[in-house]
C-alpha positions in Angstrom: 167.3 151.8 132.4 170.2 149.6 131.1 172.0 149.7 134.5 169.7 149.2 137.5 172.5 150.2 139.9 173.5 153.5 138.1 171.6 155.7 140.4 172.9 154.0 143.5 176.5 154.2 142.2 176.3 158.0 142.2 176.1 158.2 146.0 178.8 155.6 146.7 182.0 156.9 148.4 185.3 157.1 146.6 187.1 156.2 149.8 188.3 152.8 151.1 185.8 150.3 152.5 183.9 147.0 152.1 181.0 146.1 149.8 178.4 143.4 150.3 176.7 141.9 147.3 173.2 140.4 147.9 170.9 138.1 145.9 167.1 138.5 145.5 166.5 137.0 148.9 168.7 139.5 150.6 171.4 137.0 151.4 175.0 138.2 151.2 176.7 136.2 148.4 180.0 138.1 148.2 182.1 140.4 150.4 184.9 142.5 148.9 187.2 145.4 149.9 188.4 148.3 147.8 190.7 151.3 148.1 188.1 153.2 146.0 184.6 151.8 146.5 183.0 153.8 143.6 185.6 152.7 141.1 185.5 149.0 142.2 181.7 148.7 142.1 181.6 150.5 138.7 183.9 147.7 137.4 181.2 145.2 138.2 178.1 147.1 136.9 179.3 149.4 134.2 181.2 146.9 132.1 179.1 144.7 129.8 181.7 141.9 129.7 184.0 140.6 132.4 187.5 139.1 132.1 187.0 136.2 134.5 184.3 133.6 134.8 183.6 134.2 138.5 182.8 137.9 138.1 180.4 137.2 135.1 178.5 134.6 137.2 178.5 136.8 140.3 177.1 139.9 138.5 174.1 137.9 137.2 173.2 136.9 140.8 173.4 140.4 142.3 170.1 142.0 143.2 171.4 144.8 145.6 174.5 145.9 147.4 175.6 147.7 150.5 178.8 149.5 151.3 180.7 150.2 154.6 183.2 153.1 154.5 186.4 152.6 156.5 189.2 155.0 157.6 191.9 153.1 155.7 192.6 150.1 153.5 194.0 148.2 156.4 190.7 148.6 158.3 188.8 147.5 155.2 191.0 144.4 155.0 190.3 143.5 158.6 186.5 144.2 158.3 186.3 142.2 155.1 187.9 139.2 156.7 185.4 139.4 159.6 182.4 139.7 157.4 183.4 136.8 155.1 183.5 134.6 158.2 180.2 136.0 159.5 178.2 135.6 156.3 179.9 132.5 154.8 179.3 134.2 151.4 178.8 131.8 148.5 181.3 133.4 146.0 184.1 134.1 148.5 186.9 131.6 149.0 186.3 130.3 152.5 189.1 128.9 154.6 186.9 126.5 156.6 187.9 124.8 159.8 189.2 121.4 158.8 187.3 118.9 160.9 189.1 115.9 159.4 192.4 116.6 161.1 193.0 117.0 164.8 194.3 120.2 166.5 195.5 121.0 170.0 193.4 123.5 172.0 194.9 125.6 174.8 192.3 127.7 176.8 194.8 130.5 177.7 192.1 132.6 179.5 191.5 129.9 182.2 193.3 130.0 185.5 195.2 126.8 184.9 195.0 125.9 181.2 195.3 122.3 179.9 195.8 120.8 176.4 192.9 119.1 174.6 192.8 117.3 171.2 189.9 118.7 169.2 188.6 118.3 165.6 186.7 121.5 165.4 188.2 124.9 165.8 185.8 127.3 167.5 185.8 131.0 167.6 186.5 131.3 171.3 189.3 132.7 173.5 191.4 129.6 173.2 194.5 129.2 171.1 194.6 126.4 168.6 197.7 124.6 167.1 197.4 122.5 164.0 195.8 120.9 162.2 198.1 117.9 162.5 198.5 115.4 159.6 197.2 112.5 161.6 195.9 111.4 165.0 199.2 109.6 165.6 201.1 112.8 165.1 199.0 114.9 167.5 199.1 112.1 170.2 202.8 111.8 169.8 203.2 115.6 170.2 200.9 115.6 173.3 202.7 112.7 174.8 206.0 114.5 174.5 204.6 117.7 176.0 203.0 115.8 178.9 206.3 114.1 179.6 208.3 117.4 179.5 206.0 120.1 180.9 204.0 120.0 184.1 200.6 121.2 182.8 197.6 119.5 184.4 196.4 116.4 182.5 192.7 116.4 183.5 190.5 117.7 180.7 188.1 120.3 181.9 187.6 124.0 181.4 188.2 124.9 185.0 190.1 122.9 187.7 187.9 120.7 189.7 188.9 120.4 193.4 190.1 116.9 194.5 190.8 115.6 198.0 194.1 114.0 196.9 196.2 114.4 193.7 196.3 111.8 191.0 199.2 109.6 189.8 200.6 112.3 187.5 201.5 114.5 190.5 203.2 111.5 192.2 205.2 110.9 189.0 206.3 114.5 188.8 204.3 115.3 185.7 201.8 117.7 187.1 201.8 120.5 189.7 198.3 119.4 190.9 196.4 122.8 191.1 193.3 120.7 191.9 194.8 120.1 195.4 197.5 122.7 196.1 197.8 126.4 195.8 199.9 126.6 192.7 201.5 130.0 191.9 199.7 131.2 188.7 202.9 133.0 187.5 204.8 129.7 187.7 202.0 127.9 185.8 201.7 130.6 183.2 205.5 130.4 182.6 205.0 126.7 181.7 202.0 127.6 179.5 204.2 130.1 177.6 206.9 127.4 177.1 204.3 125.0 175.7 203.2 127.7 173.3 206.7 128.3 172.1 207.2 124.5 171.6 204.0 124.2 169.6 204.9 127.3 167.5 208.2 125.7 166.5 210.3 128.1 168.6 212.2 125.2 170.2 215.7 126.7 169.7 214.6 129.9 171.5 213.1 127.9 174.3 216.2 125.7 174.7 218.4 128.8 174.8 216.2 130.4 177.5 216.1 127.1 179.6 219.9 126.8 179.4 220.3 130.4 180.8 217.9 129.4 183.6 219.9 126.2 184.3 223.2 128.0 184.5 221.6 130.6 186.8 220.2 127.9 189.0 223.5 126.1 189.2 225.3 129.4 190.0 222.9 129.9 192.9 223.6 126.3 194.0 219.9 125.3 193.3 221.1 122.0 191.9 217.8 120.2 192.0 216.1 122.9 189.8 219.1 122.9 187.5 218.9 119.1 187.1 215.2 119.3 186.2 215.9 122.0 183.6 218.8 119.9 182.2 216.4 117.0 181.7 213.8 119.3 180.0 216.6 120.6 177.7 217.7 117.0 176.8 214.1 116.1 175.8 213.7 119.2 173.6 217.1 118.7 172.0 216.2 115.2 171.1 213.1 116.6 169.3 215.3 119.1 167.4 217.6 116.3 166.2 214.7 114.9 164.2 213.9 118.1 162.4 215.2 118.9 158.9 217.5 121.9 158.3 216.4 123.8 155.2 218.1 127.2 155.6 221.2 128.5 157.3 220.0 132.1 158.1 217.8 130.9 161.0 214.9 133.2 160.1 211.3 132.3 160.9 209.3 132.1 157.7 206.1 130.6 156.2 206.4 129.4 152.6 203.1 129.1 150.6 202.8 126.9 147.5 199.7 126.6 145.3 198.4 124.5 142.5 195.0 123.7 141.0 193.0 121.8 138.5 189.3 122.0 137.3 188.1 120.6 140.6 190.5 121.4 143.4 192.8 124.2 144.6 195.6 123.0 146.9 197.6 125.3 149.1 200.6 123.9 151.0 202.2 125.8 153.9 205.7 125.1 155.0 206.4 126.2 158.6 210.1 127.0 158.9 211.4 128.1 162.3 215.0 129.0 162.9 216.0 127.3 159.7 214.3 124.0 160.5 211.3 122.6 158.7 208.7 122.4 161.5 205.8 121.0 159.6 203.6 121.1 156.4 199.9 121.9 156.4 197.6 121.2 153.5 194.5 123.3 152.6 192.0 122.2 149.9 189.4 124.3 148.3 186.8 122.5 146.1 185.1 123.9 143.0 186.5 127.4 143.3 185.8 129.7 140.3 188.0 132.5 141.7 191.2 133.6 140.1 194.6 132.5 141.5 195.2 136.0 143.0 191.8 136.0 144.7 192.4 132.5 146.2 195.8 133.4 147.6 194.6 136.8 148.8 191.7 135.2 150.7 193.9 132.5 152.1 196.5 134.9 153.6 193.9 137.2 155.2 191.8 134.3 156.7 194.7 132.1 157.8 196.7 134.9 159.6 193.6 136.6 161.0 193.6 134.3 164.0 197.1 132.8 163.8 198.8 132.5 167.2 202.2 133.2 165.6 203.1 135.3 162.5 206.7 134.8 161.2 209.1 137.5 160.0 208.8 136.5 156.4 206.1 135.0 154.2 207.1 133.7 150.8 204.4 133.6 148.1 204.4 132.2 144.5 203.1 135.6 143.2 202.3 139.0 144.5 199.1 139.9 146.3 196.9 142.7 145.0 197.6 144.9 148.0 201.0 143.7 149.3 201.8 147.0 151.2 198.4 146.8 153.0 199.0 143.2 154.0 202.5 144.0 155.2 201.1 146.8 157.5 198.3 144.5 158.7 200.5 141.6 159.6 203.1 143.8 161.2 200.4 145.1 163.4 199.4 141.5 164.5 203.1 140.6 165.2 204.0 143.9 166.7 207.2 143.9 164.6 208.0 144.1 160.9 206.7 141.4 158.6 207.7 141.1 154.9 205.7 139.3 152.2 208.1 138.4 149.4 207.9 136.8 146.0 211.4 135.2 145.6 213.1 134.9 142.2 216.4 133.3 143.0 218.6 131.6 145.6 217.5 129.7 148.7 214.1 131.3 148.9 213.0 130.2 145.4 214.2 126.7 146.4 211.9 126.7 149.4 209.0 128.0 147.2 209.6 125.2 144.7 209.5 122.7 147.6 206.1 124.1 148.7 204.8 124.0 145.1 206.0 120.4 144.7 204.3 119.4 147.9 201.0 121.0 146.7 201.3 119.3 143.3 202.0 115.9 145.1 198.9 116.4 147.3 196.7 117.3 144.3 197.9 114.3 142.4 197.1 112.0 145.3 193.6 113.5 145.5 193.1 112.9 141.8 194.3 109.3 142.1 192.0 108.7 145.1 189.1 110.2 143.2 189.8 108.0 140.2 190.0 104.9 142.4 186.7 105.8 144.0 185.0 106.5 140.6 186.3 103.1 139.4 184.9 101.4 142.6 181.5 103.1 142.1 181.4 102.1 138.4 182.0 98.5 139.4 179.3 98.7 142.0 176.9 100.1 139.5 177.6 97.2 137.2 177.5 94.5 139.8 174.2 95.8 141.4 172.8 96.8 138.0 171.9 100.3 139.3 170.1 103.0 137.2 172.8 105.6 137.9 176.3 105.9 139.2 175.9 106.1 143.0 177.6 109.4 143.7 175.5 109.7 146.8 174.7 106.7 149.0 172.5 106.8 152.1 172.2 104.0 154.7 169.6 103.6 157.4 169.8 101.6 160.7 167.7 101.5 163.8 168.6 101.2 167.5 166.7 100.7 170.7 166.3 98.6 173.8 163.0 96.8 174.7 161.0 99.5 172.9 162.5 102.4 174.7 164.5 105.3 173.3 164.0 104.0 169.7 166.0 105.9 167.1 167.1 105.7 163.5 170.3 106.9 162.0 171.2 107.9 158.4 174.7 108.1 157.2 175.7 109.6 153.8 178.6 108.7 151.6 179.5 111.0 148.7 181.9 109.8 146.0 182.7 106.8 148.2 183.6 108.8 151.3 181.6 109.7 154.5 179.9 113.1 154.3 179.2 113.7 158.0 177.6 117.1 157.7 174.7 115.4 156.0 174.2 112.6 158.6 170.8 112.7 160.1 169.2 111.3 163.3 165.5 110.5 163.9 163.9 110.0 167.3 161.2 107.4 166.6 157.8 108.8 167.8 155.2 106.3 166.6 156.7 103.1 168.0 156.9 102.1 171.7 157.7 98.4 171.3 160.7 96.6 169.8 159.5 96.7 166.1 162.4 97.1 163.7 160.1 97.3 160.6 158.0 100.1 162.1 161.0 102.1 163.1 162.6 101.7 159.7 159.3 102.8 158.1 159.0 105.9 160.2 162.7 106.9 159.6 162.4 106.5 155.8 159.1 108.3 155.6 160.5 111.3 157.5 163.6 111.4 155.3 161.9 111.1 151.9 158.4 112.6 152.5 157.3 115.3 150.1 158.6 118.8 150.8 161.4 117.4 153.1 164.1 117.1 150.5 166.5 119.4 152.3 169.3 117.3 150.8 169.5 116.0 147.3 168.2 112.5 146.7 170.7 109.6 146.8 171.3 107.4 143.8 171.5 104.3 146.1 169.6 103.7 149.4 170.9 100.9 151.7 168.8 99.5 154.6 170.4 97.5 157.4 168.5 94.2 157.4 167.2 91.4 155.2 164.2 91.0 152.9 161.8 92.4 155.5 163.5 95.7 155.9 164.1 95.9 152.1 160.4 95.4 151.5 159.5 98.2 153.9 161.9 100.5 152.1 160.4 99.6 148.7 156.8 100.2 150.0 157.8 103.6 151.4 159.5 104.7 148.1 156.5 103.5 146.1 154.1 105.4 148.4 156.2 108.6 147.9 156.5 108.0 144.1 160.3 107.7 144.4 160.7 104.1 143.4 161.9 105.0 139.9 164.2 107.8 141.2 166.7 105.7 143.1 167.8 102.1 143.7 167.5 100.4 147.1 169.3 97.3 148.5 169.3 95.5 151.9 172.4 94.2 153.7 172.0 91.3 156.1 174.6 89.8 158.3 175.7 86.2 157.6 174.1 83.4 159.5 176.9 81.8 161.4 174.8 78.7 162.4 174.1 78.0 158.7 177.9 78.5 158.0 177.2 81.3 155.5 180.6 82.6 154.2 179.7 86.3 154.0 177.1 89.0 154.5 174.2 89.0 152.1 173.0 91.8 149.7 169.4 91.7 148.6 167.7 93.5 145.7 164.0 94.0 145.2 162.4 91.3 143.0 165.4 88.9 143.5 165.1 85.8 145.7 168.7 85.0 146.2 171.4 87.4 147.5 173.9 88.8 145.0 177.0 86.7 144.5 180.1 89.0 144.5 182.5 86.3 143.4 185.9 88.0 142.8 184.5 91.5 143.5 184.7 91.0 147.2 186.0 94.6 147.7 182.6 95.8 146.7 181.0 93.8 149.5 183.6 95.2 151.9 182.7 98.7 150.8 179.0 98.2 151.4 179.8 96.6 154.8 181.8 99.7 155.8 178.8 101.9 155.0 176.5 99.6 157.0 178.9 99.5 160.0 179.1 103.3 160.0 175.3 103.5 160.1 175.2 101.0 162.9 177.8 102.9 164.9 175.9 106.2 164.3 172.5 104.8 165.4 173.9 103.1 168.5 175.7 106.3 169.6 172.5 108.3 169.3 170.5 105.7 171.2 173.1 105.7 174.0 172.9 109.4 174.2 169.1 109.3 174.5 169.3 106.6 177.1 171.7 108.6 179.2 169.5 111.6 179.1 166.5 109.5 180.1 168.4 108.1 183.0 169.6 111.5 184.1 166.0 112.9 183.9 164.6 110.1 186.0 167.3 110.6 188.6 166.5 114.3 188.9 162.8 113.5 189.3 163.5 111.9 192.7 165.2 115.0 194.1 163.2 117.6 196.0 163.4 121.2 194.8 164.1 120.3 191.2 161.2 121.2 189.0 160.6 121.2 185.3 162.6 124.3 184.5 165.5 123.5 186.7 165.6 120.0 185.4 165.8 121.3 181.8 168.6 123.7 182.7 170.6 121.0 184.4 170.1 118.6 181.5 171.4 121.3 179.1 174.5 122.0 181.3 175.4 118.5 182.4 174.7 115.9 179.6 175.2 112.8 181.8 174.6 111.7 185.4 178.4 111.2 185.8 179.1 114.8 184.9 176.3 116.0 187.2 177.7 113.9 190.0 181.2 115.3 189.6 180.0 118.9 189.7 180.8 121.2 192.7 178.2 123.1 194.6 179.3 126.4 192.9 179.0 124.8 189.4 175.5 123.6 190.3 174.5 127.1 191.6 175.8 128.7 188.4 173.1 126.9 186.4 170.3 129.3 185.3 167.3 129.0 187.7 169.4 127.4 190.5 170.4 129.0 193.8 172.9 128.1 196.5 170.3 126.4 198.8 168.9 124.2 196.1 172.4 123.4 194.8 173.5 122.3 198.3 170.4 120.1 198.5 171.1 118.6 195.1 174.8 118.0 195.9 173.9 116.3 199.2 171.3 114.0 197.4 173.9 113.1 194.8 176.5 112.4 197.4 174.1 110.1 199.4 173.2 108.3 196.1 176.9 107.8 195.3 177.6 106.4 198.8 174.7 104.0 198.7 176.0 102.8 195.3 179.4 102.2 196.8 177.9 100.3 199.8 175.8 98.1 197.4 178.9 97.3 195.4 180.9 96.4 198.5 178.1 94.0 199.7 178.2 92.3 196.3 181.9 91.9 196.6 181.7 90.4 200.1 
């Protein structure tokens, strides 16, 4: 049969729905929606040629497909967005959480929410604002909020009771729900004000606060009116720094887009009440989808969990199903939303601004990539490497007197850290302080046969001198990898010998490499080594903390193996365990109130004895 899917296509519905393409392993590789499932699927399997590259590649990979019929196109769009996120399909354009940039998290479901700076957006009940362009920007915003609004400053999911309030309460910056019975309606009003501020609705917030101030003054509540006045002044000072871009004071998002062979860049201008509130950059790498599919995917994934949807969204070109998107977004906002493709006037000027920002961002990325490629070419020439070191891995060990020995591996791809491929190794065969043996075990476990979950690096760096380098060479020879990649060792300078800089050793060479005028290459290698050092030490400290916590729990009656494991999972440090309330201890699986009270008492006695010991030392 020419078409292996012809028989199955006969039974496919002609109504709206979602289709899932699968490979020969049963893995979902593409999720799509259609107003007519039969017609859309036939366009994949009946045609012999396809107009775009992506579809041609995709069809060759498809082994089977499933369909889910929905009641409407709108339901299909919502389901498609959910399934794309669930399956992380290879050929869909995925708007991933950007871990490089910080965001602000507000756990609105908690009794007394607080703000946290996070770098990973989770699929939980919290509301996220961002990502912000830099750590400086997010800290500046948080500082302004903390100064203006009386949210609690302690970072914890739930409020932990205290015997006395902290300095923030005494300074008038917090209502101290940890000590006092704070009205939740009053606190939630502050939470809503913070949400308006972070969503760029500052003008609406100022207007509301002015009405409250006038009302308080009219009722002769002058202290309340004065506090509202100060809050208004602080917010108006923020408004003064914003840029006016329109005079119609409409909330709108403006989406600009540009791409080259490697990257697709989307820039989002956030305009609130005519003011440019901020710009967000989104980068997609190695996308083979068409412009329409990229934009279509971005809109449905970005606004699916957006805390705020504006009245207008301006796009560089029309979506495939604009009417469906208008209906869907209007449902999220609970009021009418228009997706527009402007052709003239102020709106086309805003769209050009967004496109120019996207082009500027793309050019910056191209320039950075060119600079990194130039650096790697110089490094290859200086070190006489077999290949251009697109991927560099660096190993370091950490331990203390033979306990909690670990190894850390960091990865740099195209000259930049690639943290999703970092790896940590708990050293199992060494119980003494033996750096060589630790290095040997870590390298063997990384490079042993059938363990190449990651691609091989072009350059391997070990932290240490000739001894560590020789260990690495022996391991690679043993695994028949010595001709597949280059290896170097980096050793710190000997201050007593007045050595001017760190030393780079290569196998078969007695003296370290002289970098001469190419000192930036040495700095680059040092940066990789320092990152490996930081990563290994952080892992060692974490292991050491858990060991200390485990040993402390062993001394407390009523805490057996299962309860100890549950406590270790819930509280990752002795400090956190010590700060936990009886109720929090009792909530741990396997615990009960009686054992929790016993544990809390033992921890309190331990804390008091530590304090007595410290006071004796001071006296």
